[in-house]
C-alpha positions as CSV (number, residue, x, y, z in Angstrom):
1,X,-12.2,15.5,2.5
2,X,-11.3,14.9,6.0
3,X,-9.3,11.5,6.6
4,X,-9.5,9.2,9.7
5,X,-8.3,5.8,10.5
6,X,-10.4,2.1,12.0
7,X,-8.6,-1.4,12.5
8,X,-9.8,-4.3,10.8
9,X,-10.7,-7.4,12.9
10,X,-9.0,-10.2,10.4
11,X,-5.6,-11.6,10.7
12,X,-4.3,-12.0,7.3
13,X,-4.5,-8.7,4.4
14,X,-7.3,-7.8,2.5
15,X,-7.5,-5.3,-0.4
16,X,-10.2,-4.6,-3.1
17,X,-8.9,-3.1,-6.0
18,X,-11.6,-1.0,-8.8
19,X,-10.9,0.9,-11.7
20,X,-10.8,4.2,-11.2
21,X,-13.7,6.5,-11.9
22,X,-12.9,7.5,-15.2
23,X,-12.7,3.7,-16.6
24,X,-15.4,2.3,-14.6
25,X,-18.4,0.9,-16.1
26,X,-21.2,-1.5,-15.0
27,X,-19.3,-4.4,-16.7
28,X,-16.0,-3.1,-14.8
29,X,-13.9,-5.9,-13.3
30,X,-12.6,-6.2,-9.5
31,X,-9.8,-7.8,-8.1
32,X,-9.8,-8.7,-4.2
33,X,-6.7,-9.9,-2.9
34,X,-5.7,-11.6,0.4
35,X,-2.6,-12.8,1.5
36,X,-1.2,-14.3,5.4
37,X,1.7,-13.4,7.1
38,X,3.9,-15.4,5.4
39,X,3.1,-13.6,2.0
40,X,1.3,-16.4,0.6
41,X,-1.2,-14.4,-1.3
42,X,-3.9,-14.9,-3.9
43,X,-5.6,-12.1,-6.6
44,X,-8.9,-13.1,-7.7
45,X,-10.8,-11.3,-10.3
46,X,-14.2,-10.6,-10.4
47,X,-17.2,-9.7,-11.9
48,X,-20.2,-9.5,-10.0
49,X,-21.8,-11.4,-8.5
50,X,-19.2,-14.0,-9.1
51,X,-15.4,-14.3,-9.0
52,X,-14.1,-15.7,-12.5
53,X,-10.2,-16.2,-12.0
54,X,-6.8,-16.0,-9.9
55,X,-3.2,-15.3,-9.7
56,X,-1.1,-16.8,-6.5
57,X,2.2,-17.3,-5.5
58,X,2.9,-19.9,-7.9
59,X,2.3,-17.5,-10.7
60,X,4.1,-14.0,-8.3
61,X,6.1,-14.9,-5.1
62,X,5.2,-12.7,-1.5
63,X,2.8,-10.4,-3.5
64,X,2.1,-7.2,-1.0
65,X,-0.2,-4.9,-3.3
66,X,-2.1,-4.8,-6.2
67,X,-4.0,-1.6,-8.3
68,X,-6.0,-1.3,-11.0
69,X,-4.1,1.4,-13.4
70,X,-4.6,2.6,-17.2
71,X,-7.0,-0.4,-17.3
72,X,-4.7,-3.0,-16.5
73,X,-4.1,-4.9,-13.3
74,X,-0.6,-4.9,-11.6
75,X,0.8,-5.9,-8.4
76,X,3.9,-5.7,-7.0
77,X,6.1,-8.3,-4.7
78,X,8.3,-7.9,-1.2
79,X,11.0,-7.5,-3.7
80,X,9.6,-4.7,-5.4
81,X,9.3,-6.7,-8.7
82,X,6.2,-5.5,-10.9
83,X,3.7,-7.3,-12.7
84,X,1.2,-7.4,-15.5
85,X,-2.0,-9.4,-15.7
86,X,-3.6,-9.8,-19.1
87,X,-7.0,-10.4,-18.4
88,X,-8.6,-11.8,-22.0
89,X,-11.8,-14.0,-22.2
90,X,-12.4,-17.3,-20.9
91,X,-15.2,-20.2,-20.7
92,X,-18.6,-19.3,-21.5
93,X,-16.9,-15.6,-21.7
94,X,-16.4,-15.0,-18.4
95,X,-12.7,-13.0,-18.0
96,X,-9.5,-15.1,-17.3
97,X,-5.6,-13.8,-16.6
98,X,-4.3,-15.3,-19.7
99,X,-0.7,-14.2,-18.7
100,X,1.4,-12.7,-15.5
101,X,4.5,-11.1,-16.3
102,X,7.2,-9.4,-14.6
103,X,7.8,-5.8,-16.4
104,X,9.7,-4.0,-13.9
105,X,13.2,-5.2,-12.1
106,X,13.5,-4.6,-8.5
107,X,15.3,-2.1,-6.8
108,X,18.6,-1.9,-4.8
109,X,17.3,-1.0,-1.3
110,X,19.5,1.8,0.3
111,X,19.6,2.4,3.5
112,X,19.3,6.2,4.6
113,X,19.0,5.0,8.2
114,X,22.0,5.0,10.8
115,X,23.3,1.4,11.5
116,X,22.6,0.4,14.8
117,X,23.6,-3.2,15.9
118,X,20.5,-2.9,18.5
119,X,17.6,-2.7,15.4
120,X,16.7,-4.6,12.5
121,X,15.0,-2.4,9.3
122,X,12.4,-3.9,7.6
123,X,10.6,-2.6,4.5
124,X,7.1,-2.6,4.2
125,X,6.0,-1.8,0.5
126,X,2.8,0.0,-1.4
127,X,1.5,0.4,-5.1
128,X,-0.5,3.7,-5.5
129,X,-1.6,5.2,-8.7
130,X,-1.1,9.5,-8.6
131,X,-2.0,11.9,-11.4
132,X,-1.7,9.8,-13.6
133,X,1.7,7.6,-12.0
134,X,2.4,4.3,-10.9
135,X,4.1,5.0,-7.6
136,X,5.9,2.5,-5.4
137,X,6.0,3.9,-2.2
138,X,8.5,1.8,-0.1
139,X,8.6,2.1,4.1
140,X,11.3,1.7,6.2
141,X,10.6,0.7,10.1
142,X,13.5,0.4,12.6
143,X,12.4,-2.7,15.1
144,X,14.2,-3.5,18.2
145,X,15.9,-6.8,18.5
146,X,15.0,-9.5,19.3
147,X,11.9,-9.1,17.8
148,X,9.3,-9.6,20.2
149,X,5.6,-8.8,20.3
150,X,6.7,-6.0,22.6
151,X,9.4,-4.3,20.3
152,X,7.0,-4.8,16.9
153,X,4.7,-2.3,19.4
154,X,7.3,0.0,19.5
155,X,8.7,0.1,15.5
156,X,8.9,2.9,14.0
157,X,8.5,4.6,10.4
158,X,12.1,6.4,9.9
159,X,12.2,7.1,6.1
160,X,9.7,6.6,2.7
161,X,11.2,6.4,-0.9
162,X,9.2,7.0,-3.8
163,X,9.5,4.9,-7.0
164,X,7.7,5.7,-10.6
165,X,7.0,2.3,-13.0
166,X,8.4,3.8,-16.0
167,X,5.6,2.3,-18.4
168,X,7.0,3.9,-21.6
169,X,7.4,1.7,-24.9
170,X,10.3,2.6,-25.8
171,X,11.6,2.8,-21.8
172,X,14.4,0.5,-20.1
173,X,11.2,-0.7,-17.8
174,X,12.7,0.7,-14.5
175,X,11.7,2.1,-11.2
176,X,12.5,6.0,-11.4
177,X,13.1,8.0,-7.9
178,X,10.5,10.6,-7.4
179,X,11.9,13.7,-5.3
180,X,8.5,15.3,-5.4
181,X,4.2,13.9,-5.8
182,X,3.1,17.6,-7.7
183,X,1.1,18.5,-5.0
184,X,-0.3,15.8,-4.3
185,X,-1.2,14.0,-0.6
186,X,-0.5,10.0,-0.3
187,X,-2.3,8.0,2.2
188,X,-0.8,4.6,2.3
189,X,-1.8,1.3,3.9
190,X,-3.9,-1.2,3.3
191,X,-5.7,1.1,1.4
192,X,-3.9,3.9,-0.8
193,X,-5.0,6.8,-2.1
194,X,-3.9,9.8,-4.0
195,X,-5.4,13.2,-3.5
196,X,-4.3,17.0,-4.4
197,X,-3.4,18.1,-0.8
198,X,-5.6,21.5,-1.8
199,X,-9.1,19.1,-2.2
200,X,-8.7,17.7,1.1
201,X,-7.1,20.2,3.3
202,X,-3.4,18.3,4.1
203,X,-0.1,19.1,3.3
204,X,1.2,18.4,-0.6
205,X,4.3,16.6,-1.3
206,X,3.3,14.8,2.4
207,X,3.0,11.0,3.1
208,X,0.2,10.0,5.8
209,X,0.9,6.4,7.0
210,X,-0.2,4.4,10.0
211,X,0.3,1.0,11.8
212,X,-1.2,-1.1,9.5
213,X,1.0,-4.2,9.9
214,X,0.0,-4.3,13.7
215,X,-2.1,-7.3,14.6
216,X,-3.4,-5.5,17.6
217,X,-3.9,-2.0,19.0
218,X,-1.8,-1.4,21.7
219,X,-3.4,0.0,24.7
220,X,-1.5,3.4,25.5
221,X,-1.1,4.6,22.3
222,X,-3.7,4.3,19.8
223,X,-2.1,5.6,16.6
224,X,1.5,4.1,17.1
225,X,3.6,4.0,14.2
226,X,1.4,6.7,12.4
227,X,2.6,10.3,11.1
228,X,3.4,12.5,8.1
229,X,6.5,12.6,6.6
230,X,7.2,15.7,4.3
231,X,9.0,14.4,1.1
232,X,10.9,18.4,0.8
233,X,12.9,17.8,4.3
234,X,12.5,13.8,5.2
235,X,10.8,15.2,8.8
236,X,8.3,13.1,10.1
237,X,5.5,14.6,12.5
238,X,2.6,13.1,14.7
239,X,-0.7,12.4,12.6
240,X,-2.8,13.7,15.0
241,X,-2.4,16.4,17.9
242,X,-1.7,14.3,21.4
243,X,-4.8,16.4,22.6
244,X,-7.2,15.0,20.3
245,X,-6.3,10.9,21.0
246,X,-8.4,9.1,22.8
247,X,-6.6,5.8,24.6
248,X,-8.1,2.5,24.3
249,X,-9.8,0.7,26.7
250,X,-9.4,-3.1,27.3
251,X,-7.8,-5.5,24.7
252,X,-8.5,-4.8,20.9
253,X,-7.2,-6.6,18.2
254,X,-6.9,-5.7,14.7
255,X,-4.9,-3.4,11.8
256,X,-5.5,0.1,11.3
257,X,-6.8,1.3,7.8
258,X,-7.7,4.1,5.8
259,X,-11.7,5.0,5.0
260,X,-12.3,7.6,2.5
261,X,-16.0,9.2,1.8
262,X,-17.4,7.7,-1.9
263,X,-17.2,11.0,-3.2
264,X,-13.2,10.6,-3.2
265,X,-12.9,6.7,-4.1
């Protein structure tokens, strides 16, 4: 499998979550997540061709990501609280979200970066299903202050932490720190996926990331804050060799995102 990046042109974030290929059936539910830059988000469950019910900020404050895992719909907020939505039968048999509850509390944000009064540090959070595990991927980005459009374009990722949700019945329901991906590679962004590294010709135990938080494409450096984070040694390398990067022309707008072949979904 090869990977590539592209830009979505919407000013808000959008994600479609589908069950895994193992549990996918013609009657399967889908979920659509939208949010604005203030993290005012809405999750809609859909049974094609119509949406049937929603979860919004009144149920989960500051939603940042969602994923189907083990037949259930999970949501992560910006404080690293994990929520699960119970979906039952509503009016005229249409699916309905009967309850949404927090099952894993937030984690204390450790700072691996050297303090610098010229910078501020921002966390971006992703929820990824990987080899039968539900992972919270936390990305640390450093931005020069004061925060301006120019400084945001120059922001750079400095570290990733990965945590697994302990969902066993007799557990304390906490996040567990993960030191290895077990031979998997993660692609994180508005559409995050995990694949066996040997199947897609990439490095194992690495996180591939893009500038999914930028609203516009910089003219000089189209890849901007993109790269590969190696969990074994903590090093970040370029996503693509400089020689193959094509510089952009004109003022283009959008966000970077991943596209995956349909057979890999």
